[in-house]
N, CA, C and O atoms as CSV, one atom per row, in Angstrom:
chain,resi,resn,atom,element,x,y,z
A,1,MET,N,N,-42.373,-2.019,-0.056
A,1,MET,CA,C,-43.383,-2.779,0.649
A,1,MET,C,C,-43.850,-1.980,1.868
A,1,MET,O,O,-43.022,-1.481,2.630
A,2,ASN,N,N,-45.130,-1.856,2.056
A,2,ASN,CA,C,-45.708,-1.098,3.164
A,2,ASN,C,C,-45.840,-2.008,4.379
A,2,ASN,O,O,-46.561,-3.006,4.337
A,3,ARG,N,N,-45.165,-1.675,5.432
A,3,ARG,CA,C,-45.225,-2.485,6.648
A,3,ARG,C,C,-46.153,-1.827,7.651
A,3,ARG,O,O,-46.043,-0.633,7.926
A,4,THR,N,N,-47.061,-2.613,8.190
A,4,THR,CA,C,-48.001,-2.085,9.178
A,4,THR,C,C,-47.867,-2.789,10.512
A,4,THR,O,O,-48.707,-2.601,11.392
A,5,ASN,N,N,-46.852,-3.579,10.681
A,5,ASN,CA,C,-46.623,-4.287,11.923
A,5,ASN,C,C,-46.259,-3.291,13.017
A,5,ASN,O,O,-45.181,-2.700,12.966
A,6,PRO,N,N,-47.133,-3.086,14.010
A,6,PRO,CA,C,-46.843,-2.102,15.067
A,6,PRO,C,C,-45.555,-2.390,15.822
A,6,PRO,O,O,-44.921,-1.466,16.331
A,7,ALA,N,N,-45.155,-3.660,15.903
A,7,ALA,CA,C,-43.918,-3.979,16.609
A,7,ALA,C,C,-42.717,-3.401,15.876
A,7,ALA,O,O,-41.695,-3.111,16.498
A,8,ARG,N,N,-42.823,-3.232,14.577
A,8,ARG,CA,C,-41.714,-2.702,13.790
A,8,ARG,C,C,-41.773,-1.179,13.671
A,8,ARG,O,O,-40.734,-0.518,13.678
A,9,THR,N,N,-42.951,-0.631,13.564
A,9,THR,CA,C,-43.070,0.810,13.331
A,9,THR,C,C,-43.260,1.596,14.614
A,9,THR,O,O,-43.076,2.813,14.612
A,10,GLY,N,N,-43.618,0.954,15.694
A,10,GLY,CA,C,-43.845,1.647,16.953
A,10,GLY,C,C,-45.233,2.257,16.995
A,10,GLY,O,O,-45.889,2.396,15.963
A,11,PRO,N,N,-45.679,2.622,18.187
A,11,PRO,CA,C,-47.024,3.195,18.311
A,11,PRO,C,C,-47.102,4.569,17.654
A,11,PRO,O,O,-46.164,5.363,17.725
A,12,ARG,N,N,-48.208,4.823,17.031
A,12,ARG,CA,C,-48.426,6.109,16.370
A,12,ARG,C,C,-48.989,7.116,17.367
A,12,ARG,O,O,-49.673,6.757,18.325
A,13,ALA,N,N,-48.684,8.372,17.116
A,13,ALA,CA,C,-49.206,9.437,17.973
A,13,ALA,C,C,-50.714,9.547,17.788
A,13,ALA,O,O,-51.221,9.399,16.676
A,14,ASN,N,N,-51.426,9.806,18.873
A,14,ASN,CA,C,-52.867,9.987,18.808
A,14,ASN,C,C,-53.203,11.434,19.173
A,14,ASN,O,O,-52.304,12.259,19.336
A,15,ASP,N,N,-54.495,11.740,19.301
A,15,ASP,CA,C,-54.916,13.116,19.592
A,15,ASP,C,C,-54.313,13.637,20.902
A,15,ASP,O,O,-53.939,14.807,20.989
A,16,ALA,N,N,-54.221,12.782,21.912
A,16,ALA,CA,C,-53.640,13.208,23.187
A,16,ALA,C,C,-52.162,13.554,23.008
A,16,ALA,O,O,-51.676,14.537,23.567
A,17,ASP,N,N,-51.458,12.745,22.228
A,17,ASP,CA,C,-50.041,13.021,21.973
A,17,ASP,C,C,-49.874,14.352,21.253
A,17,ASP,O,O,-48.967,15.122,21.570
A,18,ARG,N,N,-50.737,14.622,20.294
A,18,ARG,CA,C,-50.655,15.891,19.556
A,18,ARG,C,C,-50.996,17.074,20.458
A,18,ARG,O,O,-50.414,18.149,20.317
A,19,TYR,N,N,-51.923,16.884,21.368
A,19,TYR,CA,C,-52.281,17.935,22.319
A,19,TYR,C,C,-51.077,18.258,23.206
A,19,TYR,O,O,-50.736,19.425,23.402
A,20,ILE,N,N,-50.442,17.221,23.735
A,20,ILE,CA,C,-49.261,17.403,24.585
A,20,ILE,C,C,-48.155,18.083,23.791
A,20,ILE,O,O,-47.455,18.948,24.317
A,21,SER,N,N,-47.995,17.701,22.536
A,21,SER,CA,C,-46.981,18.312,21.667
A,21,SER,C,C,-47.217,19.807,21.504
A,21,SER,O,O,-46.276,20.598,21.546
A,22,ALA,N,N,-48.476,20.190,21.320
A,22,ALA,CA,C,-48.805,21.608,21.163
A,22,ALA,C,C,-48.508,22.375,22.448
A,22,ALA,O,O,-48.021,23.505,22.403
A,23,ARG,N,N,-48.802,21.762,23.593
A,23,ARG,CA,C,-48.511,22.406,24.873
A,23,ARG,C,C,-47.000,22.540,25.084
A,23,ARG,O,O,-46.531,23.543,25.621
A,24,LEU,N,N,-46.244,21.525,24.659
A,24,LEU,CA,C,-44.787,21.570,24.744
A,24,LEU,C,C,-44.244,22.728,23.924
A,24,LEU,O,O,-43.424,23.507,24.411
A,25,ARG,N,N,-44.697,22.844,22.687
A,25,ARG,CA,C,-44.215,23.908,21.811
A,25,ARG,C,C,-44.545,25.282,22.398
A,25,ARG,O,O,-43.695,26.173,22.416
A,26,ALA,N,N,-45.777,25.449,22.876
A,26,ALA,CA,C,-46.190,26.731,23.440
A,26,ALA,C,C,-45.331,27.103,24.647
A,26,ALA,O,O,-44.911,28.253,24.778
A,27,ARG,N,N,-45.070,26.145,25.521
A,27,ARG,CA,C,-44.275,26.435,26.719
A,27,ARG,C,C,-42.826,26.749,26.344
A,27,ARG,O,O,-42.217,27.654,26.915
A,28,ARG,N,N,-42.274,25.999,25.382
A,28,ARG,CA,C,-40.896,26.269,24.949
A,28,ARG,C,C,-40.777,27.686,24.419
A,28,ARG,O,O,-39.835,28.404,24.755
A,29,ILE,N,N,-41.729,28.088,23.594
A,29,ILE,CA,C,-41.712,29.445,23.033
A,29,ILE,C,C,-41.864,30.470,24.142
A,29,ILE,O,O,-41.171,31.488,24.151
A,30,MET,N,N,-42.776,30.204,25.084
A,30,MET,CA,C,-42.989,31.124,26.196
A,30,MET,C,C,-41.707,31.312,27.007
A,30,MET,O,O,-41.447,32.396,27.528
A,31,MET,N,N,-40.918,30.258,27.108
A,31,MET,CA,C,-39.670,30.315,27.864
A,31,MET,C,C,-38.540,30.949,27.043
A,31,MET,O,O,-37.446,31.177,27.561
A,32,GLY,N,N,-38.808,31.231,25.765
A,32,GLY,CA,C,-37.806,31.865,24.916
A,32,GLY,C,C,-36.700,30.924,24.470
A,32,GLY,O,O,-35.583,31.359,24.189
A,33,LEU,N,N,-37.008,29.640,24.405
A,33,LEU,CA,C,-36.014,28.647,24.004
A,33,LEU,C,C,-36.214,28.224,22.551
A,33,LEU,O,O,-37.342,28.150,22.064
A,34,SER,N,N,-35.121,27.953,21.878
A,34,SER,CA,C,-35.202,27.362,20.541
A,34,SER,C,C,-35.361,25.846,20.708
A,34,SER,O,O,-35.161,25.309,21.797
A,35,GLN,N,N,-35.719,25.172,19.625
A,35,GLN,CA,C,-35.800,23.715,19.697
A,35,GLN,C,C,-34.430,23.122,20.026
A,35,GLN,O,O,-34.339,22.146,20.771
A,36,GLN,N,N,-33.372,23.705,19.476
A,36,GLN,CA,C,-32.023,23.202,19.752
A,36,GLN,C,C,-31.670,23.368,21.224
A,36,GLN,O,O,-31.088,22.466,21.826
A,37,GLN,N,N,-32.017,24.512,21.811
A,37,GLN,CA,C,-31.726,24.733,23.230
A,37,GLN,C,C,-32.474,23.725,24.096
A,37,GLN,O,O,-31.905,23.168,25.035
A,38,LEU,N,N,-33.756,23.490,23.780
A,38,LEU,CA,C,-34.516,22.504,24.543
A,38,LEU,C,C,-33.902,21.125,24.376
A,38,LEU,O,O,-33.770,20.379,25.346
A,39,ALA,N,N,-33.528,20.787,23.158
A,39,ALA,CA,C,-32.903,19.480,22.899
A,39,ALA,C,C,-31.663,19.302,23.760
A,39,ALA,O,O,-31.471,18.250,24.370
A,40,ASP,N,N,-30.823,20.329,23.810
A,40,ASP,CA,C,-29.603,20.258,24.621
A,40,ASP,C,C,-29.936,20.063,26.101
A,40,ASP,O,O,-29.265,19.301,26.798
A,41,LEU,N,N,-30.962,20.747,26.571
A,41,LEU,CA,C,-31.324,20.677,27.990
A,41,LEU,C,C,-31.903,19.323,28.393
A,41,LEU,O,O,-31.738,18.892,29.535
A,42,ILE,N,N,-32.587,18.647,27.454
A,42,ILE,CA,C,-33.198,17.358,27.802
A,42,ILE,C,C,-32.408,16.170,27.258
A,42,ILE,O,O,-32.794,15.017,27.444
A,43,GLY,N,N,-31.296,16.467,26.583
A,43,GLY,CA,C,-30.405,15.402,26.146
A,43,GLY,C,C,-30.850,14.612,24.932
A,43,GLY,O,O,-30.604,13.409,24.845
A,44,VAL,N,N,-31.508,15.283,23.988
A,44,VAL,CA,C,-31.885,14.636,22.729
A,44,VAL,C,C,-31.408,15.499,21.569
A,44,VAL,O,O,-30.872,16.587,21.780
A,45,THR,N,N,-31.597,15.027,20.372
A,45,THR,CA,C,-31.215,15.792,19.194
A,45,THR,C,C,-32.285,16.825,18.857
A,45,THR,O,O,-33.429,16.729,19.302
A,46,TYR,N,N,-31.887,17.804,18.068
A,46,TYR,CA,C,-32.848,18.794,17.569
A,46,TYR,C,C,-33.987,18.087,16.835
A,46,TYR,O,O,-35.155,18.435,17.008
A,47,GLN,N,N,-33.641,17.092,16.015
A,47,GLN,CA,C,-34.640,16.387,15.224
A,47,GLN,C,C,-35.674,15.715,16.123
A,47,GLN,O,O,-36.867,15.713,15.817
A,48,GLN,N,N,-35.206,15.145,17.236
A,48,GLN,CA,C,-36.134,14.492,18.158
A,48,GLN,C,C,-37.079,15.513,18.788
A,48,GLN,O,O,-38.278,15.264,18.909
A,49,THR,N,N,-36.542,16.646,19.182
A,49,THR,CA,C,-37.387,17.701,19.750
A,49,THR,C,C,-38.419,18.152,18.726
A,49,THR,O,O,-39.586,18.355,19.062
A,50,HIS,N,N,-37.993,18.308,17.491
A,50,HIS,CA,C,-38.904,18.708,16.411
A,50,HIS,C,C,-40.028,17.669,16.258
A,50,HIS,O,O,-41.192,18.033,16.093
A,51,LYS,N,N,-39.680,16.400,16.313
A,51,LYS,CA,C,-40.685,15.336,16.187
A,51,LYS,C,C,-41.629,15.329,17.389
A,51,LYS,O,O,-42.823,15.069,17.236
A,52,TYR,N,N,-41.102,15.614,18.582
A,52,TYR,CA,C,-41.970,15.719,19.757
A,52,TYR,C,C,-42.997,16.827,19.549
A,52,TYR,O,O,-44.182,16.640,19.824
A,53,GLU,N,N,-42.542,17.976,19.065
A,53,GLU,CA,C,-43.440,19.123,18.906
A,53,GLU,C,C,-44.425,18.942,17.755
A,53,GLU,O,O,-45.520,19.502,17.791
A,54,ASN,N,N,-44.061,18.184,16.754
A,54,ASN,CA,C,-44.976,17.898,15.637
A,54,ASN,C,C,-46.016,16.862,16.014
A,54,ASN,O,O,-47.060,16.766,15.369
A,55,GLY,N,N,-45.742,16.088,17.050
A,55,GLY,CA,C,-46.618,14.978,17.386
A,55,GLY,C,C,-46.270,13.749,16.571
A,55,GLY,O,O,-47.006,12.763,16.590
A,56,THR,N,N,-45.156,13.797,15.855
A,56,THR,CA,C,-44.714,12.647,15.066
A,56,THR,C,C,-44.249,11.528,15.976
A,56,THR,O,O,-44.565,10.361,15.743
A,57,ASN,N,N,-43.502,11.875,17.009
A,57,ASN,CA,C,-43.025,10.899,17.994
A,57,ASN,C,C,-43.698,11.132,19.328
A,57,ASN,O,O,-43.877,12.269,19.766
A,58,ARG,N,N,-44.065,10.046,19.960
A,58,ARG,CA,C,-44.656,10.134,21.294
A,58,ARG,C,C,-43.574,10.444,22.321
A,58,ARG,O,O,-42.406,10.101,22.138
A,59,ILE,N,N,-43.979,11.094,23.395
A,59,ILE,CA,C,-43.057,11.445,24.475
A,59,ILE,C,C,-43.273,10.451,25.606
A,59,ILE,O,O,-44.391,10.300,26.099
A,60,THR,N,N,-42.210,9.775,26.017
A,60,THR,CA,C,-42.335,8.820,27.113
A,60,THR,C,C,-42.573,9.556,28.427
A,60,THR,O,O,-42.324,10.757,28.535
A,61,ALA,N,N,-43.054,8.829,29.411
A,61,ALA,CA,C,-43.329,9.431,30.723
A,61,ALA,C,C,-42.067,10.027,31.336
A,61,ALA,O,O,-42.095,11.135,31.872
A,62,GLY,N,N,-40.972,9.298,31.258
A,62,GLY,CA,C,-39.717,9.799,31.819
A,62,GLY,C,C,-39.244,11.059,31.123
A,62,GLY,O,O,-38.778,11.997,31.771
A,63,ARG,N,N,-39.362,11.083,29.796
A,63,ARG,CA,C,-38.944,12.256,29.028
A,63,ARG,C,C,-39.872,13.436,29.342
A,63,ARG,O,O,-39.406,14.570,29.463
A,64,LEU,N,N,-41.171,13.182,29.472
A,64,LEU,CA,C,-42.107,14.257,29.800
A,64,LEU,C,C,-41.789,14.840,31.174
A,64,LEU,O,O,-41.892,16.050,31.379
A,65,PHE,N,N,-41.406,13.986,32.105
A,65,PHE,CA,C,-41.002,14.459,33.430
A,65,PHE,C,C,-39.785,15.373,33.311
A,65,PHE,O,O,-39.746,16.436,33.930
A,66,GLU,N,N,-38.794,14.967,32.520
A,66,GLU,CA,C,-37.582,15.772,32.327
A,66,GLU,C,C,-37.924,17.100,31.642
A,66,GLU,O,O,-37.404,18.147,32.029
A,67,ILE,N,N,-38.783,17.062,30.643
A,67,ILE,CA,C,-39.198,18.284,29.938
A,67,ILE,C,C,-39.905,19.228,30.901
A,67,ILE,O,O,-39.659,20.435,30.882
A,68,SER,N,N,-40.778,18.687,31.738
A,68,SER,CA,C,-41.502,19.541,32.689
A,68,SER,C,C,-40.537,20.209,33.661
A,68,SER,O,O,-40.723,21.368,34.033
A,69,ARG,N,N,-39.515,19.481,34.065
A,69,ARG,CA,C,-38.505,20.044,34.973
A,69,ARG,C,C,-37.751,21.183,34.290
A,69,ARG,O,O,-37.569,22.251,34.874
A,70,VAL,N,N,-37.319,20.952,33.063
A,70,VAL,CA,C,-36.557,21.953,32.313
A,70,VAL,C,C,-37.404,23.193,32.015
A,70,VAL,O,O,-36.900,24.315,32.041
A,71,LEU,N,N,-38.698,22.983,31.731
A,71,LEU,CA,C,-39.579,24.104,31.386
A,71,LEU,C,C,-40.287,24.702,32.601
A,71,LEU,O,O,-41.150,25.567,32.457
A,72,SER,N,N,-39.921,24.243,33.788
A,72,SER,CA,C,-40.440,24.788,35.054
A,72,SER,C,C,-41.957,24.731,35.168
A,72,SER,O,O,-42.601,25.703,35.561
A,73,VAL,N,N,-42.515,23.578,34.820
A,73,VAL,CA,C,-43.947,23.347,34.990
A,73,VAL,C,C,-44.142,21.956,35.581
A,73,VAL,O,O,-43.263,21.099,35.495
A,74,GLN,N,N,-45.303,21.751,36.180
A,74,GLN,CA,C,-45.664,20.412,36.641
A,74,GLN,C,C,-46.048,19.575,35.414
A,74,GLN,O,O,-46.452,20.126,34.391
A,75,VAL,N,N,-45.926,18.270,35.513
A,75,VAL,CA,C,-46.263,17.388,34.388
A,75,VAL,C,C,-47.709,17.604,33.957
A,75,VAL,O,O,-48.013,17.535,32.766
A,76,ASP,N,N,-48.608,17.865,34.914
A,76,ASP,CA,C,-50.015,18.027,34.552
A,76,ASP,C,C,-50.276,19.253,33.670
A,76,ASP,O,O,-51.352,19.362,33.081
A,77,TYR,N,N,-49.313,20.175,33.568
A,77,TYR,CA,C,-49.441,21.315,32.654
A,77,TYR,C,C,-49.725,20.823,31.235
A,77,TYR,O,O,-50.523,21.424,30.516
A,78,PHE,N,N,-49.077,19.742,30.837
A,78,PHE,CA,C,-49.212,19.240,29.473
A,78,PHE,C,C,-50.579,18.617,29.211
A,78,PHE,O,O,-50.960,18.427,28.056
A,79,PHE,N,N,-51.324,18.295,30.274
A,79,PHE,CA,C,-52.635,17.685,30.143
A,79,PHE,C,C,-53.777,18.661,30.433
A,79,PHE,O,O,-54.947,18.328,30.242
A,80,ASP,N,N,-53.435,19.859,30.891
A,80,ASP,CA,C,-54.446,20.843,31.267
A,80,ASP,C,C,-55.355,21.164,30.087
A,80,ASP,O,O,-54.892,21.647,29.053
A,81,GLY,N,N,-56.652,20.894,30.242
A,81,GLY,CA,C,-57.626,21.186,29.200
A,81,GLY,C,C,-57.796,20.092,28.177
A,81,GLY,O,O,-58.538,20.270,27.211
A,82,ILE,N,N,-57.137,18.973,28.354
A,82,ILE,CA,C,-57.195,17.912,27.344
A,82,ILE,C,C,-58.586,17.284,27.241
A,82,ILE,O,O,-58.997,16.863,26.160
A,83,GLU,N,N,-59.316,17.218,28.367
A,83,GLU,CA,C,-60.625,16.582,28.348
A,83,GLU,C,C,-61.643,17.344,27.516
A,83,GLU,O,O,-62.454,16.739,26.815
A,84,ASP,N,N,-61.604,18.664,27.590
A,84,ASP,CA,C,-62.578,19.452,26.839
A,84,ASP,C,C,-61.995,20.041,25.559
A,84,ASP,O,O,-62.664,20.792,24.850
A,85,GLY,N,N,-60.745,19.695,25.270
A,85,GLY,CA,C,-60.130,20.127,24.012
A,85,GLY,C,C,-59.717,21.577,23.967
A,85,GLY,O,O,-59.272,22.049,22.921
A,86,ARG,N,N,-59.847,22.308,25.070
A,86,ARG,CA,C,-59.475,23.717,25.022
A,86,ARG,C,C,-57.963,23.860,25.050
A,86,ARG,O,O,-57.270,23.119,25.747
A,87,GLY,N,N,-57.478,24.786,24.315
A,87,GLY,CA,C,-56.077,25.115,24.361
A,87,GLY,C,C,-55.164,24.297,23.463
A,87,GLY,O,O,-53.953,24.517,23.478
A,88,ALA,N,N,-55.692,23.364,22.684
A,88,ALA,CA,C,-54.816,22.567,21.824
A,88,ALA,C,C,-54.140,23.446,20.776
A,88,ALA,O,O,-52.942,23.308,20.531
A,89,GLU,N,N,-54.877,24.321,20.174
A,89,GLU,CA,C,-54.321,25.267,19.214
A,89,GLU,C,C,-54.446,26.664,19.810
A,89,GLU,O,O,-55.547,27.094,20.155
A,90,PRO,N,N,-53.332,27.372,19.933
A,90,PRO,CA,C,-53.420,28.709,20.531
A,90,PRO,C,C,-54.206,29.678,19.647
A,90,PRO,O,O,-54.149,29.610,18.419
A,91,THR,N,N,-54.928,30.566,20.288
A,91,THR,CA,C,-55.662,31.600,19.566
A,91,THR,C,C,-54.665,32.633,19.048
A,91,THR,O,O,-53.483,32.589,19.391
A,92,LYS,N,N,-55.139,33.555,18.228
A,92,LYS,CA,C,-54.273,34.614,17.709
A,92,LYS,C,C,-53.677,35.413,18.873
A,92,LYS,O,O,-52.490,35.737,18.867
A,93,ARG,N,N,-54.501,35.725,19.859
A,93,ARG,CA,C,-54.025,36.478,21.028
A,93,ARG,C,C,-52.970,35.688,21.800
A,93,ARG,O,O,-51.966,36.254,22.234
A,94,GLN,N,N,-53.191,34.383,21.974
A,94,GLN,CA,C,-52.210,33.553,22.671
A,94,GLN,C,C,-50.892,33.492,21.900
A,94,GLN,O,O,-49.818,33.527,22.500
A,95,ARG,N,N,-50.973,33.401,20.580
A,95,ARG,CA,C,-49.749,33.387,19.773
A,95,ARG,C,C,-48.989,34.703,19.930
A,95,ARG,O,O,-47.762,34.704,20.022
A,96,MET,N,N,-49.723,35.837,19.962
A,96,MET,CA,C,-49.066,37.131,20.159
A,96,MET,C,C,-48.403,37.184,21.525
A,96,MET,O,O,-47.291,37.698,21.650
A,97,CYS,N,N,-49.067,36.661,22.554
A,97,CYS,CA,C,-48.489,36.643,23.899
A,97,CYS,C,C,-47.235,35.780,23.936
A,97,CYS,O,O,-46.239,36.153,24.555
A,98,LEU,N,N,-47.284,34.632,23.278
A,98,LEU,CA,C,-46.107,33.765,23.221
A,98,LEU,C,C,-44.958,34.457,22.503
A,98,LEU,O,O,-43.810,34.381,22.941
A,99,GLU,N,N,-45.265,35.128,21.408
A,99,GLU,CA,C,-44.223,35.844,20.670
A,99,GLU,C,C,-43.651,36.979,21.512
A,99,GLU,O,O,-42.441,37.202,21.522
A,100,LEU,N,N,-44.520,37.693,22.216
A,100,LEU,CA,C,-44.070,38.772,23.084
A,100,LEU,C,C,-43.139,38.227,24.176
A,100,LEU,O,O,-42.088,38.806,24.455
A,101,ALA,N,N,-43.539,37.111,24.786
A,101,ALA,CA,C,-42.707,36.513,25.836
A,101,ALA,C,C,-41.362,36.057,25.278
A,101,ALA,O,O,-40.326,36.253,25.913
A,102,ARG,N,N,-41.375,35.453,24.097
A,102,ARG,CA,C,-40.128,34.996,23.487
A,102,ARG,C,C,-39.207,36.179,23.190
A,102,ARG,O,O,-38.009,36.127,23.468
A,103,ASN,N,N,-39.774,37.239,22.628
A,103,ASN,CA,C,-38.962,38.416,22.305
A,103,ASN,C,C,-38.463,39.114,23.568
A,103,ASN,O,O,-37.325,39.581,23.609
A,104,PHE,N,N,-39.302,39.186,24.590
A,104,PHE,CA,C,-38.893,39.798,25.852
A,104,PHE,C,C,-37.717,39.024,26.451
A,104,PHE,O,O,-36.756,39.621,26.938
A,105,ALA,N,N,-37.800,37.692,26.412
A,105,ALA,CA,C,-36.730,36.865,26.961
A,105,ALA,C,C,-35.429,37.037,26.191
A,105,ALA,O,O,-34.350,36.806,26.737
A,106,ALA,N,N,-35.521,37.438,24.933
A,106,ALA,CA,C,-34.323,37.622,24.101
A,106,ALA,C,C,-33.615,38.946,24.367
A,106,ALA,O,O,-32.471,39.133,23.953
A,107,ILE,N,N,-34.289,39.863,25.056
A,107,ILE,CA,C,-33.678,41.163,25.379
A,107,ILE,C,C,-32.661,40.937,26.496
A,107,ILE,O,O,-33.014,40.470,27.579
A,108,THR,N,N,-31.409,41.266,26.231
A,108,THR,CA,C,-30.362,41.005,27.224
A,108,THR,C,C,-30.122,42.181,28.160
A,108,THR,O,O,-29.594,42.001,29.258
A,109,ASP,N,N,-30.499,43.368,27.742
A,109,ASP,CA,C,-30.292,44.566,28.555
A,109,ASP,C,C,-31.429,44.684,29.575
A,109,ASP,O,O,-32.589,44.861,29.202
A,110,GLU,N,N,-31.087,44.585,30.858
A,110,GLU,CA,C,-32.109,44.641,31.914
A,110,GLU,C,C,-32.845,45.975,31.938
A,110,GLU,O,O,-34.029,46.026,32.271
A,111,THR,N,N,-32.154,47.046,31.590
A,111,THR,CA,C,-32.798,48.366,31.543
A,111,THR,C,C,-33.883,48.384,30.463
A,111,THR,O,O,-34.963,48.937,30.668
A,112,HIS,N,N,-33.592,47.788,29.338
A,112,HIS,CA,C,-34.593,47.713,28.264
A,112,HIS,C,C,-35.770,46.840,28.674
A,112,HIS,O,O,-36.920,47.154,28.368
A,113,GLN,N,N,-35.478,45.739,29.370
A,113,GLN,CA,C,-36.558,44.879,29.846
A,113,GLN,C,C,-37.468,45.648,30.809
A,113,GLN,O,O,-38.692,45.585,30.696
A,114,GLU,N,N,-36.875,46.358,31.735
A,114,GLU,CA,C,-37.661,47.122,32.702
A,114,GLU,C,C,-38.476,48.204,32.009
A,114,GLU,O,O,-39.636,48.423,32.357
A,115,SER,N,N,-37.882,48.881,31.034
A,115,SER,CA,C,-38.600,49.921,30.278
A,115,SER,C,C,-39.796,49.335,29.552
A,115,SER,O,O,-40.880,49.919,29.547
A,116,LEU,N,N,-39.593,48.180,28.940
A,116,LEU,CA,C,-40.689,47.528,28.219
A,116,LEU,C,C,-41.787,47.096,29.186
A,116,LEU,O,O,-42.974,47.238,28.893
A,117,ALA,N,N,-41.385,46.567,30.339
A,117,ALA,CA,C,-42.371,46.152,31.341
A,117,ALA,C,C,-43.178,47.351,31.849
A,117,ALA,O,O,-44.392,47.256,32.026
A,118,LEU,N,N,-42.504,48.466,32.080
A,118,LEU,CA,C,-43.204,49.685,32.520
A,118,LEU,C,C,-44.170,50.177,31.451
A,118,LEU,O,O,-45.286,50.593,31.762
A,119,MET,N,N,-43.741,50.129,30.192
A,119,MET,CA,C,-44.611,50.555,29.098
A,119,MET,C,C,-45.850,49.658,29.019
A,119,MET,O,O,-46.962,50.152,28.835
A,120,ALA,N,N,-45.662,48.347,29.159
A,120,ALA,CA,C,-46.792,47.415,29.101
A,120,ALA,C,C,-47.765,47.681,30.242
A,120,ALA,O,O,-48.979,47.656,30.041
A,121,ARG,N,N,-47.233,47.939,31.452
A,121,ARG,CA,C,-48.103,48.256,32.587
A,121,ARG,C,C,-48.903,49.532,32.330
A,121,ARG,O,O,-50.098,49.599,32.617
A,122,ALA,N,N,-48.219,50.548,31.782
A,122,ALA,CA,C,-48.888,51.815,31.508
A,122,ALA,C,C,-49.978,51.639,30.456
A,122,ALA,O,O,-51.081,52.163,30.612
A,123,LEU,N,N,-49.678,50.912,29.394
A,123,LEU,CA,C,-50.679,50.674,28.348
A,123,LEU,C,C,-51.874,49.882,28.857
A,123,LEU,O,O,-52.999,50.068,28.393
A,124,ALA,N,N,-51.620,48.995,29.819
A,124,ALA,CA,C,-52.691,48.185,30.385
A,124,ALA,C,C,-53.472,48.940,31.466
A,124,ALA,O,O,-54.510,48.475,31.937
A,125,GLY,N,N,-52.956,50.107,31.848
A,125,GLY,CA,C,-53.621,50.871,32.895
A,125,GLY,C,C,-53.277,50.407,34.287
A,125,GLY,O,O,-54.022,50.677,35.229
A,126,HIS,N,N,-52.150,49.705,34.444
A,126,HIS,CA,C,-51.723,49.193,35.748
A,126,HIS,C,C,-50.389,49.814,36.155
A,126,HIS,O,O,-49.452,49.099,36.510
A,127,GLU,N,N,-50.304,51.113,36.104
A,127,GLU,CA,C,-49.057,51.775,36.462
A,127,GLU,C,C,-48.733,51.547,37.921
A,127,GLU,O,O,-49.627,51.372,38.748
A,128,LYS,N,N,-47.437,51.551,38.235
A,128,LYS,CA,C,-46.989,51.361,39.620
A,128,LYS,C,C,-47.455,52.467,40.510
A,128,LYS,O,O,-47.165,52.461,41.707
């Protein structure tokens, strides 16, 4: 039997919820965190974090505040650009930057990190 009673199924995610979810995922990746690591930091299960990032489950105000604290951003970061729709889906360049940041954060050797940073500066034409 298909139940459509909102009191039983809970509110469904809307476009704003999906936008916030995309911003959450992008920031988590930028910080070099896995979904499990984020889940541990905010006190939920991996599955819940996955649902937050999919836009399947809405994020409460209190949880969004906790996520913003853990990800070192202001709460308004998740709403930035929502009015004009910019930034909901990252561009190819943004995805590459996120991947670069995630991989850089995974490098444990500080000497390697510094070498990579120097190489990036040199390639960009911003040598020290």
